[in-house]
N, C-alpha and C positions, 0 to 999 in steps of 0.2 A: 465512174466509180467513186472518184474523189468528191464530185458534187453530190452524189447520193448520200454519202456519209455525213455531209454537212446539212442536207435537207432533213434527214430523219430526226436529228435532235431539235431542229427548229420546229418541225411539225409536232413533235412530242412536247416541246416547251410551250407551244401555243395553247393546247387544251389545259395544261397545267396552270398557265397564267389566267385563263378564263375561270378555271375552278377556284383559284385563289381569289380572283376578283368577286366571284359569286359568293364565296364564303365571307369575305369582308363586307360585301353588301348586305348579306343576311345578318351579320353581326351588328352592323350599324342600324339596320331596320329593327332588329330585335331590341337594340339599345333605345331607339326612339320610342318604340311601343312601350318598353318597360318604364322609361322615364315619364311618358305621357300618363301611363297607368298610375305611376307613383304620384304624380301631381294631382291626378283626379282623386286618388284614394286619400291624399292629404287634404284636399278641399272637402271631400265628403266627410272625412274625420272631423274637420273643423266645424262643418255644418251640424253633424250629429252631436258634437260636444256642446255647441251653442243651444241646440234643441234640448239636450239633457239639462243644461243649466236653467232654461226656461221652465221645464217641467218641475225641477227641484224648487225653483222660486214659487211656482204656483202651489205646490204642495205645502210649502212653508206659509204662504199667505192664507190658504184655507185653514190651516191649523191655528194661525193667529186670530182669524175672524171667529172661529168657533169658540176659542178660549175667551175672547173679549165678550161675545154675546152671552156666553154662559155666566161670566162674571156680572154682566149687566142684569141678567135675570135674577141673580142672587140678591143684588142690591135692591131691585124693585120688589122682590118678594119680601125683603125685610121691612118695606114700608107698609105692608098689609098686616103685620103682626100686631096683635093686641088692640087694634083699632084706635090709634092714638088721637089726641085732639087735633083740630085743624092746624093750630099754630105750630104744635110740635111736628106734625106731618110736613108742613111747609118747610120748616127748618131742616128736617132730615132730607127732603127732596132736593133742597138747594145744595146740601152737601154732596149728594149723589151727582147732581148736574155739574158741580165744579170739578169732580173727579172724572166723570165720564163725558168727554167732549162730544162723542158721537150722539148723545141724547140731546134733543132740542127742546123737548117739553115733556112734563110729567103731569098727568091729570088724575084726580081722585073723583070717582063716580060712585053713585049709590046703586042700588039694585035695579033701578029703573033707567040706568045709563045717563042720569042727569049729572052734569059736572058740578061737583061740590067745591073743588078748588083746583087750581092749575098753577104751575111754576115753569117759567121759561128759562132757557140756558143763558147764563151771563155772557157767554162768548158769541152769541148769535142774536141777530135781530128777531123780534117776535115774528113767528111765521104766519100766523093767521090774522094778518092785518089787511091784506087785500081782499081776502074772502073769509067771512066769519067761520068759526069752527063748526057751528051747528049746520052749516051748509056743506061741510066736508067731513062729516063724521060717519058716512055710510060704511067706509072700509073698517073703521074702528068698531062699529056695531056688529059687522060680520065676524070680526076677530073675537069680540067678547062672546058672541053667541057660540062660536066654535069652542072657546075656552070653557064656557059653561057646560057644553056637552062633554068635553074631554076632562073636565075638572083639573085643568092645568093651563099653562101659558100657551097662547096661540098668536101667530103673526098674521097680519093682514097683507093683502097684495100692495105693491108699491103704487104710489100715486104722486102726481105733480102738484106742488104748492107754489103759487106765484109769489114773488117778492117785489118790493119797490125797486124801481129802476129797470123794469123789464126782465129781471132775472127770476130764477126759480130753483126749487130743489125737488129732488125725487126722494120721498120719505116712505117709511114703513112704520106702521103702528103695531105694538105688541100689547096684548091684554092679559092681565093676571087676575083671576078671581080671588076675592077675599071671602073666606068662609068662617062661620062660627056655628059650632055644634052641627056641622054637616050641611048648613044652609048658607047660600051665597048672600052676603050682606053688602057687597059692593065690588068695585073693580078699580084696578090701577092700570092706567093706559100710558105707555111711553112711546114717544115718537122719535125714530132714528133717522138720521141723515145718511143716505147711502154713500154720498161723497165723503162726508166726515168719517164714516166707518172705514173707508179704504185708506184715506190719507193719514188718520190718527192711529189706526190699529196695526196696519201692516208695517213691517220693519223698514228702516230707512234705506238699507242696501237694495232691497227689492224695488222700492219706489224710485231710487236714483237711476236704475238701469232698465226699468220696464214701465210700460203703461198698463195700469190696472183698470178694469171696467166691469160693471155688472151689465149683462145683456140678457135679453129675453130669448125665447126659443127661436124666434124669427130673425135674430141678429140685431134687434133694436137696442141701442145703447141707453142704459138708464142712468149711469153715473160713471165718472172716470176720475183717475188720480194718477200721479206720476209725473216726473219731470220731462222725459223724452216722449216723443210721439212714436207710436209703434210703426214699424215698417211693414208689418203683415207677413214677414218671412218666417220668423220663429214665434209661434203662438202655442199657448197651452190653455185648455179649457178645463175647469173644475166645477163641480156642482156643490153648492152649499145648501144642504137639505135641512130646513127648519120646520118646526110644527106649524102647519098651515101655509108654508111658503117654501118655494124652491127658487133659489137664485143661481145663476150661472156666472162664475167668475172667469174672466179671460185675461191672461197675461200676454202682452205683445212686446217682444224685445225691441229695444231701440237699435239693435245691430242688424245690419243687412247680411247678405250672404258673404262668405269669406272671399276677400279679394285676392287677386293673384300675387301682387307685389307687396302691399302694405302689411300683409300677414307675415309674422316672423317665421313661422314654420314653413310656409310656402317659399319665402325668400331663401331659407336655408336649403330647401329641396332644390330650388333652381340653381343656387350656387354650387351645390353638390353635383347637379346635372352638368353644369359647365365644367366643373373640375373633372368629372368622369369623362366628358368628351375630350378634354386635354389628355387625360390618362390614356384614352383609346388611341389618340394620335401618337403619343409616346410609345404605347404598346406596339402599334404597327411598325414604328421605326425599330423598336427593339426586336420585333419578330423578324424583320428583314436581316438585321445583324445576326440574330440567333440562327437564322436559316443558313447564312453564309458560314458562320462558325461551325454549325452542324455538318455542312458539306465538307469543310476542311477537316473536321474531326472524323467524318466517315472515311475520307480519303486516307488520313493518317492511320485509322484503325485497319483499313484494308492493307496498307503497306505493312503495318505491324503484324497482321494475321499472316500475310505471305511470308514475312521473316520468321515468324514462329513455326509455320509449317515447314519451312526449309531448314530449320535447325536440326542437327543431330544430337544436340545436347538437351537433356531433360531439364525442365524448369518446374519448380514446385513452390507454392506460396502457402504459408500457414499463418493463422491469426494468433493472438496472444493466448488462446486456450488450447492451442495445438491442433485445431481443426484445419484440414486442407481446404483452401479457398480457390486454388487455381492450379491446373496442370496443363502442360502443352502436349501436342500430339506425340512429340518425341519421347516424353516421359511415359505416356500411355503405351506406346509401342515397346518401350524398354521393359515395363513390368507386365504387360499383357492385360491390363485392366482398363475399362472404359472410364471417361471422366465422371459419369454418373455413379460408378462404383467407388470413386475416390473422394469426390467433393463432400465435405462435411464430416469425414472420418477423422477421429483423433487417434485411433489405433488402426493404421492402414492395413489392408490385407496383404501387402507385399512384405510385411515383416515376417521373418521365419518364426514359427511358434517357439523354437528353443531360445530365441533372443528377444522375446517380447518384453520381459521384465527389464533386461538390460537397456533396450532402446527406450522404454518408457522412462526409466530413471534418467537417462541422458537427455531426453526431451524436456523433462521437468527442469533440469539444471539449465538447459539452454533457454527455456521460456522465462525463468526467473531473472535471467541476465546477470547471474552471479559471475560467470566466466564468459568472456567474449569468445566467439568462434575462432578457431585457428585460421590464420591467413593462408597457410599451405593446405588447408582442407584436412579431412580425415577419411579413412577408408573404412567401409562397412560392407555388409552382405545383405542383399535383397533377395526376394523370392518371386519368381515369375508365377503366372497363374497356373502353369502346369506343374509347379512344385520345384522347378529348377532353381538352384541357388547360383548367384553370380555376384562378383565383386564390383563395387561402385566407389567412385571418389566423390565426396560431397564437399561443396564450397558454399558457405552460408554468409548472408549479410542482412542487416536490419532492414525491414520494410517500413518506410516513412511516408505518410500521406502529405497532401498539399499544405497542411497547416504545421508540418514539422513534428507531428506526433508519431510515436512508435506504435505501429498497428500489427506487426507480425514479423515474419522472417521469410526471406526469399532464398531458395536453395537451387544450386546447379548440380546436376547428377551426371557423371561421366561413367559409362560402362567400360571398366578396365579388365573385364574377364578375358578378352582376347589377348591383351598385353600380358596378363598374368599367365596365360596358357603358353605363350611363346617363351616367357622367362622360365617356365617350368621345363619345357622341352630343352632349352639351352642348358639349363642346370643339369638335367639328366645326361645329356651328351658329354658335358664336361666331366661329370663323375665317371662315366664309362671310359673316357680317354685317360683320366687319372688312374683308374683301376688297371687299364691295359699297360700304361707306362710302369706302374708298380710291379705288375707281373713280369714284364720284360726285364726289369732291373733285377728282380729276384732270381730269374732263370740264369742270367749272365753271372751273377754272383755265385750261384751253385756250380756253374761250369768252371768258374775260376778256382773255386775251392777244390773241385775234383782234380784239376790239373796241378794244383799246388802239392797234392799228395804223390804225384808221379815222380819227381826228382829223387826222393828217398829210395825208390825201387831201382832207379837207374844207378845210383851210387852203390847200392848193395850188389848189383850185378857186376859193376866195374871192380869192386873190391874182391869179389870171388874170382874174377878173371885174373887180376893181378896176383892173387895168392896162388893161383894154379900155374903161373908161368915159371917160377923156379923149379918146380917139380919136373916141368917139361924140359927145362934146360939140363937138369941133372940127368934126366933120362937120355938126353942126346949127347952125353960125354962130358957133362959139366963144362960146357963152353961158357966163357964169360959173356956177360950181357953185351950184345951188339958186337961180339967178336967177329962173327962171320959176316957181318954186314959191311958192305962197301960204303964208301963215303957218300955216294949218292943215295944209298939205301938209308943210311942214318939220317941224312937230311930230310928225306921223305917222311921218316918216322917222326922226326921232330915237328915237321909241319902238321902231321896228322895229330900229334899231341896238342898243338895250338888250335886246332880246328874246333869250333863249338860243337858240343855234343847235341844229339837230337833232343834230349829232354830240355836242355837250355833253350834251344830254338823254339820249341812249342810253348814254353813258359813266356818267352818274350812276345810271341804273337798274342797270347791271352791277355797279357798286361796292356799291350797296345790297343787291343779291342776294348778292354774295360775302360781305359782312359778316353778313348774316342766316344764311348757311350756316355761317360760322365760329362764330357764337354758338349756334345751335340744332342743329348737327350736320347730317348728310346728310338731305336731304328724301326721305321714303319714297315 
């Protein structure tokens, strides 16, 4: 039997230990999953943010290119106004080339597409030195033909122009028709360098962090600009739609995918992960201590509950608003109400209706703390659930929490109705005894007074007797008093005269009785 009592707790503790280990394992697994997911989300956020930055840079670059090309067209259009002389035109074209670095050459042609004059950029070597212009004007002729049909500027397709030293440029021609009275009198042809267009027009911030390039639909690169080489991870493509030409702009970020450690955000996440792991270890240690403390607290609460259940003294706790916050079973048994009917009540149901105002005023005085509760307690009257009134003795003390703050009042209630009942019975018996003693004393005094009136009657009878004796002696021959009596007879008569009369004897007995009653109290 002894061994079985030891085995049962061990068998019950083993599943509990397994359940606790399973819960901790689930917590650690969940923590690892959460942290892995957090790291992945952080990396994904970094990648998305890098892609968004590339998209924003591409949108900015496209806007810059469109604005620059629009300004170039306005400057070229100004060269066709009023058909200036050749020298004036060349001077104006030179000014435009000094301002617009992306323009490599400006040509003035007549209506038959014959070149009347041409000006090259001062910042670039003449481009048609390796191959003459008349052998590479096919694209320009197509652009001017399209401009004639549209009666507006038109761009040609890009083509490659070789340079000395084995180098070359990808260029684009733009043709603007010159009209007079609705008839085309000539053309102005400008040649753009795609590379210069990217490097001189796009902002420095974009070029510093991205590789910019114009590509064809099949991915063939036409021109590039930018300091870094693109990694191909974060790219953004934008379409530059021009009259007669469509170019695809591609921005390739020089940054690769977000790395695990060099990234500041990821490093912070990892450090937080390690810190969280340390916190979990400390939490496990704290949980063990807390479990031990809770077990000790549960045992203490069980002992306290047993003590409260074994008490015959009622306990009641109230907060600073007068609401009941706690009652023990003895108090509930005393008043006949359940804890659910008492908890939270500021005017409890065990107050007699005729004393509610008085008790409420007394409670307000107690709650304000104006007067401390008496140490000897105070007696009051409660009412049971069946309406029975009974006397109780209340002892109160301040209720203080763990921080030393006054949170309410703790009261001890003692049912003194039985004691008061015994005292009442004793008082009634004492009163009856005192009444009986008074009646006995009055009776004896009345008897004494009645006997005090008897000696006068006796003296009256004796006087009558003495008055009648001389008549009798005269009737007997006037014999002298005691003449016929012998000496022994006279002596007997004198002894009889000294003997106590009956009235005196009865009076003496009554006085002795009255004195004994006064000394010894009433006779039972």
